[in-house]
N, C-alpha and C positions, 0 to 999 in steps of 0.2 A: 371498165366494167364494173358493176357494183354488186355487192353481197345481198342475200336475204337471209335475215335474222328470224329463226323460227321461234316458236312460242317456248321452246325447253332451252334456247339459248345457242343452239346449233347455228352455226354459220356455214351457207352454201353459196355457190354460184347461182347469180340469177339465170333463168331459163325461160325464155318466152313461151316455149312449146308447153309448158306446164300450165300457164295461164290458158292457152288455146285448148288444151285437153280438158281442164275443167268447164271452161266454158261449153264445149261440145257435149260433156256428160251433163250439164244442167239442161241443154236443149233436149236431150234424149230422156231425161227424168220429166221434163214438162211435157212430154210427147209433142215437140215442135219440130217444124222442118229446119233444117240449116245446111250449110255445106262448109268445107274447109275454108275457103276464103272469106266467109263472114266471120267465123271464129278466130281466124288470124288478124282480120281486120279489128274487131272488137278487142283483141289482145293488145294491138298495137294503141289503140283510144285507152285501154287500161293503163299502160305505160306512161301515155302523156299526163294522164290525170294524178298518179301518185308521184310525178317528178318532183314537184316541191316539198314532199315529205321524205326523200332521199336526204340522209344526213351522214356525212363523213363515210360516203361511198356506200352506205347499207340502207335497207329498208326493211321494217318488219313485215311480216305476213299479214298481220291483222289490217295493216296499211293497203297491202296490195287486195286483200278480200274485200274491204270497204269499197275500193276502187272497182272491182269487179261487179259487185252489186249494183253500184252507182251507173256504171256505164251500161249494163243492161237494161235497167229501168229507164235511162235516158233514151236508149235506142229504140225503145217500145216493146222490150222483152220482159216485162215484168214477171210473166210466170216463170220464165228460166230463171231470174233473179231469185224468186221465191224457192224454186227448187234448189239452187245453187246453197243458199243459206240453210234451208229446212234439211236437206240430206246429207249435210257435212260434206259436200263437194268442196267445200272450200279448204278441207284439210290437205288436199293434194298439192296444193302450193307450196 
């Protein structure tokens, strides 16, 4: 298991549900339809996207946030990606 390095330097355990929750909030903020399975699948795609940026068993939150935005856009959910970044939903990770 790896750790998440937050902006303030705090280190916490990685939790996939935080990514899923942030994605669901982005869909809600963009007033888009979604279900839990979609959010979970997208969260898994996010983890695959940032794997090459995990160093010494740690990943910075900004790298996770960039991956969330990228995956949402690649999956065709540009409005959710914009809501994610503009509404500070990325701070939940």
